[in-house]
C-alpha positions in Angstrom: 0.0 0.0 0.0 1.4 3.4 -1.0 2.1 5.8 1.8 1.0 9.5 1.5 3.2 12.5 1.8 2.4 16.1 2.9 4.9 18.9 2.4 5.3 22.3 4.0 7.2 25.2 2.4 7.2 28.6 1.0 4.5 29.1 -1.6 6.3 31.1 -4.2 6.0 32.0 -7.9 9.3 31.6 -9.7 10.9 34.1 -12.1 13.7 32.3 -13.8 16.3 34.6 -15.5 19.0 33.3 -17.9 22.1 35.3 -17.3 24.7 36.1 -20.0 27.3 36.7 -17.3 27.5 36.9 -13.5 27.8 40.7 -13.2 24.6 40.9 -11.2 26.0 38.6 -8.6 29.0 40.8 -8.2 27.0 44.0 -8.2 24.7 42.9 -5.4 27.3 40.7 -3.6 25.3 37.5 -4.0 27.2 34.2 -3.3 26.8 32.0 -6.4 24.5 29.1 -5.6 23.1 30.7 -2.5 19.6 31.7 -1.4 19.1 35.2 -0.1 16.0 36.6 1.6 15.5 40.2 0.5 12.8 42.9 0.8 10.6 43.8 -2.2 12.7 46.8 -3.1 16.0 45.0 -3.4 14.3 42.2 -5.4 12.8 44.8 -7.7 16.2 46.5 -8.1 17.8 43.1 -9.0 15.0 42.4 -11.5 15.6 45.8 -13.1 19.3 45.1 -13.4 18.7 41.9 -15.4 15.8 43.4 -17.4 16.2 42.3 -21.0 17.5 38.9 -20.1 15.3 35.9 -21.2 13.0 34.8 -18.3 10.0 32.6 -17.6 7.4 32.3 -14.8 6.4 29.1 -13.1 4.9 27.6 -9.9 7.6 27.4 -7.4 8.9 27.0 -3.8 11.2 24.1 -3.0 8.8 21.8 -1.1 6.1 22.6 -3.6 8.4 21.5 -6.5 9.0 18.2 -4.7 5.4 17.6 -3.9 4.1 18.3 -7.3 6.7 16.1 -8.9 5.7 13.4 -6.5 2.1 13.8 -7.7 3.2 13.2 -11.3 5.0 10.1 -10.1 1.8 8.7 -8.7 2.1 9.5 -5.0 -0.8 10.9 -3.0 0.4 14.3 -1.7 -0.7 17.5 0.0 1.0 20.8 0.5 0.8 23.4 3.4 1.7 27.0 2.6 0.4 30.6 2.5 -0.3 33.0 -0.3 -1.8 36.5 -0.7 -5.4 37.4 -1.5 -4.4 38.2 -5.0 -4.5 36.7 -8.5 -1.1 35.1 -7.9 -2.5 33.4 -4.9 -5.5 32.2 -6.8 -3.2 30.8 -9.5 -1.0 29.0 -7.0 -3.9 27.2 -5.3 -5.6 26.2 -8.6 -2.3 25.0 -10.1 -1.8 22.7 -7.2 -5.3 21.3 -7.6 -4.8 20.9 -11.4 -1.9 18.5 -10.8 -3.5 16.4 -8.1 -2.0 18.1 -5.0 -4.4 18.6 -2.0 -3.8 22.2 -1.1 -3.8 23.2 2.6 -3.1 26.8 1.7 -4.0 29.8 3.9 -4.4 33.4 2.8 -2.6 36.5 4.1 -3.0 40.2 3.7 0.6 40.3 2.3 1.2 39.9 -1.4 2.1 36.5 -2.7 5.8 35.6 -2.5 8.2 35.5 -5.5 11.6 34.0 -6.1 14.0 35.4 -8.7 16.2 32.6 -9.8 19.4 33.9 -11.5 20.7 31.1 -13.8 24.3 31.4 -14.7 25.7 30.1 -18.0 27.0 26.9 -16.2 23.5 26.1 -15.0 24.1 27.1 -11.4 21.3 29.1 -9.8 21.3 31.9 -7.3 18.0 32.6 -5.6 16.8 36.0 -4.5 13.6 35.6 -2.6 10.9 38.0 -1.3 8.7 35.7 0.8 5.7 38.1 1.1 2.7 36.1 2.2 4.8 32.9 2.4 6.6 34.3 5.5 3.2 34.9 7.2 2.8 31.1 7.7 3.0 30.8 11.5 3.0 28.1 14.1 -0.6 28.8 15.1 -1.7 28.1 11.5 -0.7 24.4 11.8 -3.7 22.3 12.9 -2.8 18.7 13.8 -5.8 17.5 11.8 -4.0 18.5 8.6 -1.8 15.4 9.0 -4.6 12.9 9.2 -4.1 10.1 6.7 -0.5 11.1 5.8 2.6 9.0 6.6 5.4 11.4 5.9 6.0 15.1 6.5 8.4 16.6 4.0 9.9 20.0 5.1 11.6 22.6 3.0 14.8 23.6 4.7 14.4 27.3 3.9 11.6 27.3 6.6 14.1 26.6 9.4 14.7 30.3 9.9 11.3 30.3 11.7 12.2 28.0 14.6 8.8 28.1 16.2 7.0 27.2 13.0 9.2 24.2 12.3 9.3 22.9 15.8 5.5 23.1 16.2 4.9 21.5 12.8 7.2 18.6 13.5 5.8 18.0 17.0 2.2 17.9 15.7 3.2 15.6 12.8 5.0 13.3 15.2 1.9 13.2 17.5 0.0 12.0 14.5 2.5 9.2 13.8 4.2 10.7 10.7 7.9 10.3 9.9 9.7 13.5 9.2 12.0 14.3 6.2 13.8 17.5 5.8 15.9 18.9 2.9 18.7 21.2 4.2 18.0 23.5 1.2 21.0 25.9 1.2 24.4 25.9 2.8 24.1 29.5 4.0 20.7 28.7 5.7 22.4 25.7 7.4 25.3 27.8 8.6 22.9 30.4 10.1 20.7 27.8 11.8 23.2 24.9 12.6 22.5 24.6 16.3 18.7 24.6 15.8 19.0 22.0 13.0 21.1 19.8 15.2 18.5 20.0 17.9 15.5 19.1 15.8 17.3 16.4 13.9 18.4 14.6 17.1 14.9 14.9 18.5 12.5 14.4 15.7 13.9 14.0 12.1 13.9 10.6 10.4 15.2 11.5 6.9 17.7 14.1 5.8 18.5 15.2 2.2 21.7 17.4 1.7 24.1 18.2 -1.1 27.9 18.4 -0.4 27.9 22.0 0.6 24.9 21.6 2.9 26.3 18.5 4.5 29.7 20.2 5.1 27.9 23.2 6.7 25.8 20.8 8.9 28.7 18.5 10.0 31.8 20.6 9.5 33.2 17.6 7.6 34.6 18.3 4.1 34.7 14.6 3.1 31.1 13.6 2.1 31.8 10.0 3.4 32.6 11.4 6.8 29.6 13.8 6.6 27.1 11.0 5.8 28.5 8.9 8.6 27.9 11.9 10.9 24.4 12.5 9.7 23.6 8.8 9.6 24.2 8.5 13.3 21.6 11.2 14.0 18.7 9.9 11.9 17.2 6.8 10.3 18.0 7.7 6.7 20.6 10.1 5.3 21.1 11.1 1.7 24.1 13.2 0.6 24.2 14.2 -3.1 27.7 14.4 -4.4 27.1 16.1 -7.8 28.3 14.3 -10.9 29.3 11.3 -8.7 25.7 10.6 -7.7 24.6 10.2 -4.1 25.5 8.4 -0.9 22.6 6.9 1.1 23.0 5.6 4.6 20.6 3.5 6.6 21.1 1.0 9.4 24.8 1.6 9.3 25.2 0.7 5.7 26.1 3.1 2.9 24.8 2.7 -0.7 26.3 4.7 -3.6 23.9 5.5 -6.5 25.1 7.1 -9.7 23.5 9.8 -11.8 21.4 9.9 -15.0 23.5 11.8 -17.5 21.5 14.8 -18.8 21.4 15.5 -22.5 22.4 19.1 -21.7 22.9 20.8 -18.3 20.8 23.9 -18.8 19.6 25.0 -15.3 20.1 23.3 -11.9 17.0 25.0 -10.5 14.9 22.3 -8.8 17.4 19.5 -9.2 17.5 18.8 -5.5 13.8 19.2 -5.2 13.2 16.6 -8.0 15.8 14.3 -6.6 13.9 14.3 -3.3 10.6 13.8 -5.2 11.9 10.7 -7.0 13.4 9.3 -3.8 10.3 9.9 -1.7 8.0 8.5 -4.3 10.1 5.3 -4.3 10.2 5.2 -0.5 6.4 5.7 -0.3 6.0 2.7 -2.6 8.2 0.5 -0.5 11.1 0.3 -3.0 14.7 -0.4 -2.1 17.2 2.4 -1.3 19.0 1.8 -4.7 15.6 2.0 -6.5 14.7 5.2 -4.6 18.1 6.7 -5.4 17.7 5.8 -9.1 14.3 7.4 -9.3 15.7 10.5 -7.6 18.6 10.6 -10.2 16.2 10.2 -13.1 13.9 13.0 -12.0 16.9 15.3 -11.3 18.5 14.4 -14.5 15.5 15.4 -16.5 14.7 18.7 -14.8 18.2 20.1 -15.3 17.7 19.8 -19.1 15.2 22.7 -19.1 14.9 26.2 -17.7 12.7 26.1 -14.6 10.8 23.1 -13.2 7.9 22.7 -15.5 8.6 19.5 -17.5 6.8 18.8 -20.8 4.4 15.9 -21.1 7.0 14.1 -23.3 9.6 14.4 -20.5 7.1 13.1 -17.9 6.3 10.2 -20.2 10.0 9.3 -20.4 10.3 9.5 -16.7 7.3 7.3 -16.1 8.7 4.7 -18.5 12.1 4.7 -16.8 10.4 4.6 -13.4 8.5 1.4 -14.3 11.9 -0.1 -15.4 13.3 0.8 -12.0 10.3 -0.8 -10.2 10.9 -4.0 -12.2 14.6 -3.7 -11.2 15.6 -3.6 -14.9 17.2 -0.1 -14.7 19.3 0.7 -11.6 22.4 3.0 -11.1 
């Protein structure tokens, strides 16, 4: 029987900008590959600086990316977030419903949030986010009943800057018997909240997703093998993504290495981590092996980096679904 997953995260609309160079990063002192929370004025200034560059708009937010990709992979999912009482908020909620995600989305007097994703020529993305209404999601908004019928809670790591919200959400999910998964999201967020993250992981978290930079920030270990050993002693299941070398997965003291799916062209890394988590969690919710879960994650991530943004075509999803069936039959594993 498939398990159900509910995610919580920042409900954002993404503006993806293809950069000709990294001058904007230098001008505004943005660390390449980082996520920065900014006010609406600074976000507007950055948007004006890159005016004229090719861009696109899409449904966004890290956890929402993961949850909606899971929906396409056949998992029953829900999403908790907050949007404004505006057209953007209406669009966000309806878009979730259209792809089969149960929306537990509240409304705020603030405008709906937006993330400007600055995509460098090498595919790396630097995020400049004005949370708007998304930041208005508070601990008292989380009703224990929202977790009824779900088996996993998936948390967007960017939310850990609101300690009260995260702790309350996790505690209420645990009271309902859910397992908790968290994606560490961004190395600078981990650095700023390391003590808090250590506390909640040791107390409540069952599953951690991290890339090399995030794992290093969390463990202070530069060797990913040492980092996953560290994390694996703190929780039930640890996944450390190591770029072109694939991912390390540790459970019950054993480490599994899973490779990558080579992309036809590395266009934009936006959402790669989100889609990896989607594939992995979809496999986990179906009772697949860790190697199968890692392979599904690699397939989803490998396809999304071939496009700008996170909205895959129907042809791309058909290819993913075909490959996913081969993985389930253990005919296609990395």
